[in-house]
DRENVEXDO-546427 format. One record per residue (C-alpha): residue number from 1; x, y, z. Coordinates in nm, 2 decimals. Layout:
! residues N
NUM:X:Y:Z
...
//
This chain:
! residues 179
1:7.77:10.00:8.96
2:7.81:10.36:9.08
3:7.51:10.59:9.08
4:7.54:10.94:8.95
5:7.90:10.94:8.84
6:8.01:11.16:8.55
7:7.65:11.27:8.49
8:7.60:11.63:8.37
9:7.96:11.73:8.47
10:7.90:11.63:8.83
11:8.08:11.37:9.05
12:8.36:11.33:8.80
13:8.59:11.03:8.83
14:8.83:10.92:8.56
15:8.80:10.55:8.50
16:9.18:10.50:8.53
17:9.16:10.66:8.88
18:8.86:10.44:8.97
19:9.04:10.12:8.86
20:9.34:10.23:9.07
21:9.11:10.29:9.37
22:8.96:9.94:9.33
23:9.31:9.78:9.31
24:9.40:9.97:9.64
25:9.10:9.79:9.80
26:9.25:9.46:9.70
27:8.98:9.40:9.43
28:9.13:9.20:9.16
29:9.16:9.29:8.79
30:8.91:9.58:8.79
31:8.78:9.67:8.45
32:8.55:9.96:8.37
33:8.28:9.99:8.10
34:8.19:10.33:7.97
35:8.23:10.64:8.18
36:7.93:10.60:8.42
37:8.09:10.39:8.69
38:8.05:10.03:8.58
39:8.34:9.83:8.74
40:8.38:9.46:8.69
41:8.63:9.29:8.92
42:8.70:8.97:9.11
43:8.69:8.93:9.48
44:8.66:8.66:9.74
45:8.44:8.89:9.96
46:8.10:8.74:9.99
47:7.93:9.02:10.19
48:7.81:9.25:9.91
49:7.66:9.52:10.14
50:7.99:9.54:10.34
51:8.18:9.55:10.01
52:7.95:9.83:9.87
53:8.01:10.04:10.19
54:8.39:9.98:10.17
55:8.39:10.11:9.81
56:8.16:10.41:9.90
57:8.40:10.50:10.19
58:8.70:10.49:9.96
59:8.54:10.70:9.69
60:8.43:10.96:9.94
61:8.78:10.97:10.09
62:8.95:11.00:9.75
63:8.70:11.20:9.54
64:8.50:11.39:9.80
65:8.15:11.26:9.73
66:7.96:10.94:9.82
67:7.77:10.77:9.53
68:7.54:10.49:9.59
69:7.72:10.16:9.51
70:7.52:9.87:9.38
71:7.71:9.53:9.38
72:7.59:9.23:9.18
73:7.77:8.90:9.13
74:7.81:8.74:8.79
75:7.53:8.50:8.88
76:7.30:8.78:8.99
77:7.36:8.96:8.66
78:7.28:8.64:8.47
79:6.96:8.60:8.67
80:6.86:8.96:8.61
81:6.90:8.91:8.23
82:6.71:8.58:8.25
83:6.43:8.74:8.44
84:6.37:9.02:8.19
85:6.00:9.04:8.11
86:6.10:9.17:7.77
87:6.31:8.87:7.66
88:6.05:8.71:7.44
89:5.95:9.03:7.27
90:6.18:9.06:6.96
91:6.03:9.39:6.84
92:6.18:9.60:7.13
93:6.49:9.81:7.08
94:6.75:9.71:7.35
95:6.85:10.08:7.39
96:6.50:10.16:7.51
97:6.51:9.89:7.79
98:6.65:10.00:8.13
99:6.72:9.78:8.42
100:6.74:9.96:8.76
101:6.95:9.77:9.00
102:6.81:9.84:9.35
103:7.02:9.88:9.66
104:6.77:9.69:9.87
105:6.45:9.50:9.86
106:6.16:9.72:9.76
107:5.90:9.82:10.01
108:5.60:9.58:10.07
109:5.36:9.79:9.86
110:5.59:9.86:9.57
111:5.42:9.62:9.32
112:5.08:9.76:9.38
113:5.19:10.12:9.39
114:5.38:10.09:9.06
115:5.05:10.01:8.89
116:4.93:10.36:8.98
117:5.18:10.49:8.72
118:4.98:10.35:8.43
119:4.92:10.70:8.29
120:5.26:10.68:8.13
121:5.35:10.48:7.81
122:5.64:10.31:7.98
123:5.61:9.95:8.09
124:5.74:9.88:8.44
125:5.81:9.54:8.59
126:5.95:9.48:8.93
127:6.13:9.15:9.00
128:6.33:9.10:9.31
129:6.59:9.38:9.34
130:6.55:9.48:8.97
131:6.31:9.72:8.81
132:6.27:9.67:8.43
133:6.14:9.96:8.23
134:6.07:9.98:7.86
135:6.06:10.33:7.72
136:5.87:10.31:7.39
137:5.95:10.68:7.30
138:6.30:10.66:7.45
139:6.42:10.75:7.80
140:6.50:11.11:7.70
141:6.14:11.19:7.61
142:5.99:11.01:7.91
143:5.77:11.20:8.15
144:5.79:10.92:8.41
145:5.84:11.08:8.75
146:6.16:10.90:8.85
147:6.18:11.06:9.20
148:5.83:10.93:9.27
149:5.92:10.58:9.15
150:6.21:10.58:9.40
151:5.98:10.69:9.68
152:5.74:10.41:9.59
153:6.01:10.15:9.59
154:6.15:10.28:9.92
155:6.50:10.21:9.81
156:6.75:10.37:9.57
157:6.90:10.22:9.26
158:7.10:10.28:8.95
159:6.98:10.22:8.60
160:7.17:10.07:8.30
161:7.04:10.02:7.95
162:7.01:9.67:7.82
163:7.32:9.69:7.60
164:7.53:9.79:7.90
165:7.38:9.51:8.12
166:7.46:9.24:7.87
167:7.81:9.38:7.80
168:7.89:9.39:8.18
169:7.78:9.03:8.21
170:8.01:8.93:7.92
171:8.30:9.11:8.09
172:8.22:8.94:8.42
173:8.20:8.60:8.26
174:8.54:8.67:8.09
175:8.69:8.74:8.44
176:8.52:8.44:8.58
177:8.68:8.22:8.31
178:9.03:8.35:8.41
179:8.96:8.21:8.75
//
């Protein structure tokens, strides 16, 4: 997942060009989902941080900017979905649930410090390298100070709505089945 791609007319990449770039890196069968830099592919590479850096370097070389690249395996996506604190609550709209996939492990005080944001209607739950947020009024109307949240976590991340997360898992499982 690429952070900040094709947002507000900045850091533009056509998905065809992105798939071509991934193929040039010997990443197998790259598929994109929507225009925000979600790429599902197969690889034998096991070192996810090294793979993320390799993708960042290639994007910077080809497109002239360096987005944060967050890599998750199919199993990690499955685990992130299973760990959702909202799974048992049927009355929530999936489009109002965001999962922020973090680049690294949050700082040691992240859990406690997130509780200081209780003045907002959003529900925040941190689990491993994922931050789950439910926006009861929608993300567009939120007053949640996102830059402050990132500082509290002491790591960057990229957010995807619940529908995108489940679709990306379905695509990853499809690729996994091909073998």
